N, C-alpha and C positions, 0 to 999 in steps of 0.2 A: 714121877722121878723127883729126887731131892736135889734141887739146884741151889748153889751157894749164893751168898750176897754178891760175890765177884761175878758169877754167871749173870745175875740180874743186871748188874751195873754195865757189863759189857754188851749185853743184848739191848739195853736201853740206848747205849751209845750207837749201836748198829742201826737201830730204828731211826734215830735222829739223822744219821748219815743218809739213810734211804730216802728220807723225806726231802732232802735237798734237791732231788731230781723230780719233784712232783710235776713240774711244768714241761719236762723234756723227755721222759722215758716212754710216754705213751706211744703205741699201745702195749708196750712191755710193762711188767710190774716194777715197782720201786723196790730195790734191794740194797741193803747195806751189809758190810762185812768188817769185822774187827778180828785181828789176829793178836793173841795175847799169850805170854808166858807168865803164868800165875796172874798177878794183878798188873803186870806191865804190858802196855800196848806196844806191839812191835810193828804193826802195819794195819792200815785200814783203807777202805775205799767204798765207793758206791757206783751202781750202774747209772751212767749219766745220760745215755741216749740210745735209742734203738739202733742196732747195728754196731755199736761200740763195745769195748771190753766190759765184761760183767764185774760186779763188785769184788768177787774173789780174786780176779786177775789184778786189779788195782792194789788190793791189800797185799797180795803175794809179791808184787813188784816193790812195794814199799818196805816189806819185811826182809826181802833177800834171803840170806842164809839163816836168819833168825826164825824163819817159818818152821824150821826143823823142830819137831816136838811140841809145837804150839797148839793151842786150841783155837779153832775158827768159829766165831760166832756169826751166824748168817741168818738174816730175817726170812729167807725162803730156801727151801731145799736146793742144793747145788744141782745144776743141770747135768744130764748124763748123755746128751745127744749133741750132734754137730749141726748147728744152724748157721747163723751169720758168724758165730764164733765157735771155738772148740769147747768141749765139755769141761765145766768147772770142776767136776768131781775128779777127773784125770789130773788137772792142774794141782789140786790139793794133795792128791796122792803123790805126785811127782816131787812136790816140795817137802814131803815128809811130815805133814801135819799129823799129830797124834790123835786129835779129838775134834769132832764137829758137833756143834750145838746149833740146831736150827729152830727158828720160832715155829715153823709149820711145814708141812708137806706141800709140794707144788702140785695142784690138781691138773696142770697142763698135761694132756695125754702122753706127750713124748717124754715127760719126766715122771710124775706120779709114782714116786717110790723108787724109781730106777737109780736115781742119784745116791740115795741111802744104801741101796743094795750094792752098788759098785764100791762105795767107800768101805762098807763092812767086809766085803770080799777081799779088800786089800789090807785088812787089819786095822782100819781106823775105827775108833770108838765113835758111835753116833747116838745122839740123843736129840729129841725134838719135843716141842710143846711149850717151850719157855716163852712167856709173853705172847702166846698165840693170838689172844683176843686183840691185842694192840696191832699185831702184824696183819690180821685180817681186816681190821678197820682201815689201816693205811692203804691196803690194796683192794678195798671193797669193790671198786669198779672192775678191775681185772678178774677178781674171783666171781663176780656176778656174771660176767660174759662167759667165762669158762664153765662154771657150774650150773648156771640157769639159762644160758643161751640168750641173754639179753643184757644190755648195759644197766648199770646202776643209775637210777633216775632221781635227780634232785630238782625241786622247784624253788626258784628264787623269787621272793616277793618282798615288797615294802608295804608297811601298813601303819595306819594311825592307831592311837590308843583304843579307838572304838572299832577297830577291825575293818577299816575301809581302805581300799586300794587305789581309788581314783574318785574324782568328782563325778556327778551324774552326767556331765558333758563329756567325760572321758579324760579330762585334764588330770595329769598325774605328776607333772614335773614341778617341783621335786618334793616328794614326801620326806625322803630321808636326806641326810646331810652329805657334805662333801666327803667326809671320812668313810661313810658307809658306801658311797658310790665307788670310791677308790678300792675299798675292800672287795667289792663285787668283781673287779677285774682280776684280782688274785684267784678267786674261785673260778672265773672263766678260764684262766690260764691252765688250770689243772684238768679242765673238762676236755673230752674228746670231741664233743659236739655241743653247740648252743642251738636250742630249738625254739621256734616261735610259730605263731599261726599267721595266716594271711590277714586276719583282722588287725593284728598288732602292726604288721607292715604297713597297712593302709592308714591306720590311725596315728602311729607314732614314728614311722619311718626310721627304725633303729639300724645301726650299723652292725651290731653284734660282733664287735671286734674286741681284742684285748689291748688295753692301753695302760701300760705299767710305768710308773715313775722309775728313774734310775735307781740302782742298788745303792746301799750305804757306802760302797767303795767308789761310786761315781759312774760306773759303767752301766750299759743297758742290761736288763734282766732277760736272759734267754728263755724262750718258750716255743713250743710247737703250736702254731695257730690252730685252734679248734675249727672243725667243720661247722659251717652255718647251715642249719636245716630249717626250711620253711614248709609247713604243712599247708598246702594250697590245692584243695581238691579240683578246682576248675582252672587252675593256673591264671588266676585273676591278677596276680601281682608281678608277673614275669617281666613286664615292660617298665617297671618303676622301682624305686626304692634304693636306699643306700646299702642294703644288705648284699648287693653284688659288687660293691666298690671295694678297692683295696686288694691285697694279696691273699687274704683268707679264702678258702674254697667255699662254695655255696651249693647246696643240694636242694632241689625242689621235689617234694613228694606229692603226688597227685592221684586222682581217681583213674582207674583203668581206661575209661573212655575219654579222658582229657588228652588233647593233642597239642604238643609244643609246636610253635610256628617253625617253619623252615629256617634254618640258620641259627636257631636258638643256641647260644653259646654255653649256657650254664648246665651243670649236671642236673639230671632229673630222672625220676623212677616212679613207676606206678605201684600203688599199694591197694590191696583190697578194701572195699567199703564194708562198713558194718553199721546197720541202723542209720543210714544216711550220712555217716561221717567216715573219715579214714579209720581203718582198724588200727588202733594205737598199739596193740600187741604186735601186729605185723610191722609197724613202723620200727619198733625196738628190735625186732628180729633182724630186719634189714640192716639196721645200724650195727648190730653185733657182727653180722657177716662182713661188715666193712671195718671190723676191729676197733669199734668205738667202745671204750670201757665205761665212761661216765657221760651222761647227758644232763646238761643243765637247761631247764625249761625257763624261759623268760617270756611270758605271755600273759594274756588277760584272764579274767575270772572264769570264763567259759572253758577254755582249754585246760586250765589248771584243775578245774572241777572235774572235767572229763577224765583226766589221768587218775585223779583220786578215786572216782567212781569205778574205774576199771581195775582198781587194785594194783596199779603199776608204779606208784610213788614209793620210793624208799626213804627219801630224805627231804626235809623242808628247811630252806635257808631263809629265815624270816628276820627282816630288819624292822624294828618297832620304833617309830618316831614319836616324840612327846608332843603330838598335835591331835586335835579332834577335827573330824571332817563332817560329822553330822549324819542324820539318818537317811538323807537323800543321796549320799555318796555310794559308790559301788562297793560290793563286798569283795572279800579275798577270793572266794570260790563261788561258782554259780552252777546250778543244775545237778546238785548232789542228791536231792530228794530225801533229805533226812527229816523225819517228822517226829520221831520219838527218841528218848534218851537211849533206848536199847539199840538204836541204829547208829549211834555216835561213833566217830572214828577216833580211836585213842592213839596218842603219840607219846614217844619217850624223849625227854629232853636230854640231849647228849652234851651240849655245851651252852653256856650263857656268857656273853662277853659285851662289855661296853665298847662301842665304836663311835668315837666322837660324842655327839649328843644323843645318839641312838643306842638301842640295845639289840644285839644280834643273838638270835636263838638258832641253834642247830638241833633239829628234831628228826627222829626216825620213826616210821610207822612200826607198830608192834609186829613181831614175828617176821620182819622183812630183812633182818641182818643175814648176809651171806655166810 
């Protein structure tokens, strides 16, 4: 389709609006909507939180009568079903919108083209595919859960220039600087689950909570606390650790034969074993069933390597500090069994950014994009 410069500008604006709710919409997708008459914006909005009005509703409320004859630029196909809110396609039709431009079709089974069909049946012109790659990247977690039946998996790691993640003793505080550690909390805030292993709980005693500084306006930044997930086959860590402190929920995943003690208050669930370890694919399937879109793994080299070896890693969030730790320090990944160049795992650099004194790389494994 031949989209105009105005179409591109309006959709880019809608995508920026959608991203404002990166911390609050989960498990729903991030959606933005701009209503325009020509190149004049008459209303805009974004889906702010699960159960609340959708982006189209906010935009229509802002536009009022000026929505008549307008073009609606939406980052995701308008819904056609009644869930916690009414169908957005009906609201657009009732407002007299003349044209809808969507970045992409919604693969959610209750939508999946039905919104477009309803709009067209009412005489609304419908086009889609504008800036679809950007829209898919924005909602890669939601799309992964709906299309692949598992969350998008990101591993967060800090490394020295020589590719080391900790000293031989296990000491790792702190490789990266303050700015990088603050940045990690913003990535935590958008995740549906923060996952670690029992070894990390025993060695580092992490809290795995989101701690964000106040916004530029001075108020606290709103977010939905991610689920904390501990892979603990034998439930060796259930009586200890800060990972159960605070308001964020915690889920222990264990082997089928492990028994939680009577009165154990935390959530727990059994996962099948595979070659002596928890079946990581089954772990992700279970989390998808709990409507987790994005999993951020913050663990040691062994668990990080296991996820990579299993082909389950979509994204690597790597903070590179300008330090050297030497050959006796621990590697980023362990147990991958790569012996030849033909076995190497290739990754694609999505973004490079300076964060304080460190460099942050966002990488994706090849052919893993949803």
